[in-house]
C-alpha positions as CSV (number, residue, x, y, z in Angstrom):
1,X,2.9,-8.8,24.6
2,X,1.0,-11.5,22.1
3,X,0.7,-10.0,18.8
4,X,-2.4,-10.1,16.9
5,X,-3.5,-8.6,13.5
6,X,-6.8,-8.1,12.9
7,X,-8.4,-6.9,9.4
8,X,-12.0,-5.8,10.3
9,X,-13.8,-2.7,9.2
10,X,-15.6,-0.8,11.5
11,X,-17.9,1.5,10.3
12,X,-17.6,4.9,11.8
13,X,-16.8,8.6,11.2
14,X,-13.9,10.2,11.3
15,X,-13.0,13.7,11.9
16,X,-14.8,16.6,10.1
17,X,-12.5,17.9,7.2
18,X,-12.1,21.4,5.9
19,X,-15.2,23.2,4.1
20,X,-17.5,20.6,5.7
21,X,-16.9,18.0,3.1
22,X,-18.1,13.9,3.7
23,X,-17.1,12.5,6.4
24,X,-14.6,9.2,5.0
25,X,-16.0,5.8,6.7
26,X,-13.2,4.9,9.5
27,X,-11.5,1.6,7.9
28,X,-9.9,-0.8,10.3
29,X,-8.6,-2.9,8.0
30,X,-5.0,-3.5,6.4
31,X,-4.0,-0.7,4.5
32,X,-2.9,-1.2,1.0
33,X,0.1,-0.1,-0.5
34,X,2.7,0.0,-3.2
35,X,7.0,0.5,-3.1
36,X,8.3,3.4,-5.0
37,X,11.7,1.5,-5.9
38,X,13.4,-1.8,-5.8
39,X,14.9,-1.8,-2.8
40,X,17.7,-4.8,-1.5
41,X,19.9,-5.4,1.3
42,X,23.0,-4.2,-0.9
43,X,22.3,-0.9,-1.3
44,X,20.6,-0.4,2.0
45,X,22.1,0.2,5.9
46,X,20.4,0.9,8.9
47,X,18.3,4.2,9.1
48,X,18.5,4.6,5.4
49,X,14.2,5.1,4.0
50,X,11.9,3.9,1.8
51,X,8.6,4.6,0.4
52,X,5.5,3.4,-0.6
53,X,2.2,4.9,-2.2
54,X,-1.2,4.2,-0.8
55,X,-3.4,2.3,-3.7
56,X,-6.8,2.7,-1.8
57,X,-8.5,5.1,0.5
58,X,-7.9,4.2,4.0
59,X,-9.4,6.1,7.0
60,X,-8.5,5.9,10.7
61,X,-8.2,6.8,13.7
62,X,-7.1,11.0,12.9
63,X,-5.6,10.0,9.6
64,X,-7.3,9.7,6.3
65,X,-5.1,8.5,3.5
66,X,-6.1,9.3,0.2
67,X,-4.9,6.8,-2.6
68,X,-1.8,8.0,-4.1
69,X,-0.9,9.1,-0.6
70,X,3.2,8.3,0.4
71,X,4.6,6.4,3.2
72,X,7.7,6.2,4.8
73,X,9.7,3.2,6.1
74,X,12.9,3.8,8.2
75,X,15.6,0.6,7.2
76,X,15.7,-0.8,10.9
77,X,18.7,-3.3,9.1
78,X,20.1,-4.8,6.1
79,X,21.8,-8.3,6.1
80,X,23.8,-9.3,3.2
81,X,23.5,-13.4,2.7
82,X,27.2,-13.4,2.5
83,X,29.3,-14.0,5.6
84,X,25.9,-14.7,7.2
85,X,23.0,-17.8,7.1
86,X,20.4,-15.9,5.7
87,X,19.6,-12.3,4.5
88,X,17.5,-9.7,6.0
89,X,15.5,-6.6,5.6
90,X,13.3,-5.0,8.5
91,X,11.1,-2.1,7.8
92,X,8.9,0.3,10.1
93,X,6.5,2.2,9.0
94,X,6.6,5.6,11.0
95,X,5.2,8.5,8.5
96,X,2.1,9.3,6.0
97,X,0.1,11.7,4.2
98,X,-2.3,11.9,7.2
99,X,-4.8,14.4,5.7
100,X,-2.5,16.3,4.0
101,X,0.6,16.6,2.0
102,X,2.8,16.4,4.8
103,X,4.1,13.2,6.5
104,X,2.8,12.9,9.9
105,X,4.1,10.2,12.9
106,X,2.1,6.8,12.7
107,X,3.1,3.7,13.8
108,X,2.4,0.9,10.6
109,X,3.5,-2.8,10.6
110,X,3.5,-4.3,7.6
111,X,1.6,-7.2,7.7
112,X,1.8,-8.9,3.6
113,X,3.5,-8.3,1.0
114,X,3.0,-9.7,-2.9
115,X,5.0,-9.8,-6.1
116,X,4.4,-7.6,-8.6
117,X,1.4,-9.0,-11.1
118,X,3.3,-9.5,-14.7
119,X,-0.2,-7.8,-16.3
120,X,-1.8,-5.0,-14.5
121,X,-3.9,-4.3,-17.2
122,X,-5.4,-7.8,-17.8
123,X,-6.8,-7.7,-14.0
124,X,-10.3,-6.9,-13.8
125,X,-11.1,-3.4,-12.8
126,X,-7.4,-2.5,-13.3
127,X,-7.7,0.6,-15.4
128,X,-9.0,3.8,-15.0
129,X,-9.6,7.0,-17.0
130,X,-9.2,10.5,-16.4
131,X,-10.8,12.8,-18.9
132,X,-9.2,16.6,-19.8
133,X,-9.8,19.6,-21.9
134,X,-7.8,21.8,-23.7
135,X,-9.3,25.4,-24.9
136,X,-7.7,27.9,-26.9
137,X,-9.5,31.1,-28.0
138,X,-6.4,32.1,-30.3
139,X,-5.6,30.4,-33.0
140,X,-1.9,31.9,-32.8
141,X,-0.4,30.6,-29.7
142,X,-2.3,26.8,-30.5
143,X,-1.2,23.9,-28.6
144,X,1.1,21.7,-31.1
145,X,-0.6,18.8,-32.5
146,X,-3.5,19.9,-31.2
147,X,-5.2,21.3,-34.6
148,X,-5.3,24.6,-35.4
149,X,-7.4,27.4,-35.7
150,X,-7.8,30.9,-37.0
151,X,-7.6,33.9,-34.5
152,X,-10.6,34.7,-32.9
153,X,-11.7,31.4,-33.5
154,X,-12.3,28.9,-30.0
155,X,-11.2,25.0,-30.3
156,X,-11.2,22.2,-27.1
157,X,-9.5,18.9,-27.8
158,X,-10.4,16.6,-24.7
159,X,-8.2,14.1,-23.6
160,X,-8.2,10.6,-21.6
161,X,-5.7,9.5,-20.1
162,X,-5.6,6.2,-19.0
163,X,-3.8,4.4,-15.8
164,X,-3.5,1.4,-13.2
165,X,-5.1,0.4,-10.3
166,X,-2.5,-1.3,-8.4
167,X,-3.9,-3.2,-6.3
168,X,-2.7,-6.4,-3.1
169,X,-3.9,-9.7,-4.3
170,X,-7.0,-10.3,-2.2
171,X,-7.6,-14.0,-1.4
172,X,-9.7,-15.7,0.7
173,X,-7.3,-17.2,3.3
174,X,-4.8,-14.7,3.1
175,X,-3.0,-14.6,6.7
176,X,-0.6,-12.0,8.6
177,X,2.9,-12.6,7.4
178,X,2.2,-14.2,4.1
179,X,4.6,-13.7,1.4
180,X,2.5,-14.4,-2.2
181,X,4.3,-14.9,-5.5
182,X,7.9,-14.5,-3.7
183,X,9.8,-17.5,-3.7
184,X,12.1,-18.2,-0.9
185,X,11.0,-14.8,1.0
186,X,9.8,-14.9,4.5
187,X,7.6,-12.5,6.7
188,X,7.9,-11.8,10.5
189,X,5.6,-9.1,11.7
190,X,7.0,-6.7,14.3
191,X,10.0,-8.6,15.3
192,X,12.5,-6.5,14.5
193,X,14.2,-3.5,16.1
194,X,11.7,-0.9,17.2
195,X,8.9,-3.3,16.4
196,X,9.9,-3.6,12.5
197,X,8.5,-6.1,10.3
198,X,11.4,-8.6,8.9
199,X,11.5,-10.2,6.0
200,X,14.0,-12.8,5.4
201,X,15.8,-15.5,3.0
202,X,18.2,-18.6,3.0
203,X,19.0,-18.8,0.0
204,X,19.3,-15.2,-1.7
205,X,19.6,-11.3,-0.7
206,X,16.1,-10.2,0.1
207,X,15.2,-8.1,-2.5
208,X,11.6,-5.8,-3.5
209,X,10.9,-4.9,-6.9
210,X,9.4,-1.4,-7.4
211,X,5.5,-1.9,-7.0
212,X,5.6,-4.7,-5.1
213,X,2.5,-4.8,-3.2
214,X,2.1,-4.3,0.5
215,X,-0.6,-4.9,3.6
216,X,0.3,-2.4,6.3
217,X,-1.9,-2.3,9.8
218,X,-2.5,0.2,12.5
219,X,0.7,-0.4,15.6
220,X,-2.7,0.1,17.6
221,X,-4.2,-3.1,16.3
222,X,-1.3,-5.0,15.7
223,X,0.5,-4.5,19.6
224,X,-2.6,-5.6,22.0
225,X,-1.2,-7.1,25.5
226,X,-3.4,-10.2,26.6
227,X,-5.0,-10.6,23.1
228,X,-5.8,-14.1,21.8
229,X,-3.8,-16.2,20.2
230,X,-2.4,-15.7,16.8
231,X,-4.6,-17.7,15.4
232,X,-7.1,-16.2,16.2
233,X,-6.1,-12.6,14.6
234,X,-5.6,-14.7,11.2
235,X,-9.0,-16.1,11.1
236,X,-10.4,-12.1,11.5
237,X,-7.7,-11.5,8.9
238,X,-9.6,-13.8,6.5
239,X,-12.6,-12.6,7.7
240,X,-11.5,-9.3,5.9
241,X,-9.8,-10.4,3.0
242,X,-13.5,-12.8,2.6
243,X,-15.7,-9.1,1.9
244,X,-13.3,-7.2,-0.5
245,X,-14.5,-7.6,-3.8
246,X,-14.3,-9.9,-6.0
247,X,-12.8,-12.6,-3.8
248,X,-13.8,-15.3,-4.1
249,X,-15.5,-17.4,-1.3
250,X,-14.0,-21.0,-0.6
251,X,-16.5,-23.8,0.8
252,X,-14.6,-26.7,2.5
253,X,-16.3,-30.3,1.4
């Protein structure tokens, strides 16, 4: 079976949601996510679970992943470098919060990895605000720190909570298997047990920090019988990356 990782965005409609809300556009491109905890082969064993959080809304066949949805991965193997010529960590993403809060089965393939940026706040369009209001009609039950009011008075306090949008650092020549800004780490797609992706290193134990950025593709796209060579899949992946906002296009001279 030849491996193909496509990065195209196919316009279509997803399943209708409750209350006839607008249908999300079908997105066949990679899923952007980030790790929720530090992973080290020194503290993992086969069968352990790891979790990631979706950072950009994504929709596929029978699955809509809203930003903040959780992905669950199973550790297929965790090999420290001691006693071996290399260290490796094999991850198979098998569950996701598709269309709701419950984790349901899905087969995703880890396709690219990027380091945690040093300064999220300096990235363009990385910050977002969430306004909230607090109203209190009874001054005797005032909120600490929000001022005081007399009995029968009404006051409203408005706050703006600021957060950071974490996104995978796109570039025009992004390819399946790329590892960005993590020295000595190699990624192989679907070569591990149960078609897991394998992260390996020959000079240190494999270790991924919290908020490490991930790109994942659905297995139905990653594994296609009689598919074109991997080079063609890489070209399609590059085309998708160049279509993303904020990616500068380059022209060969």
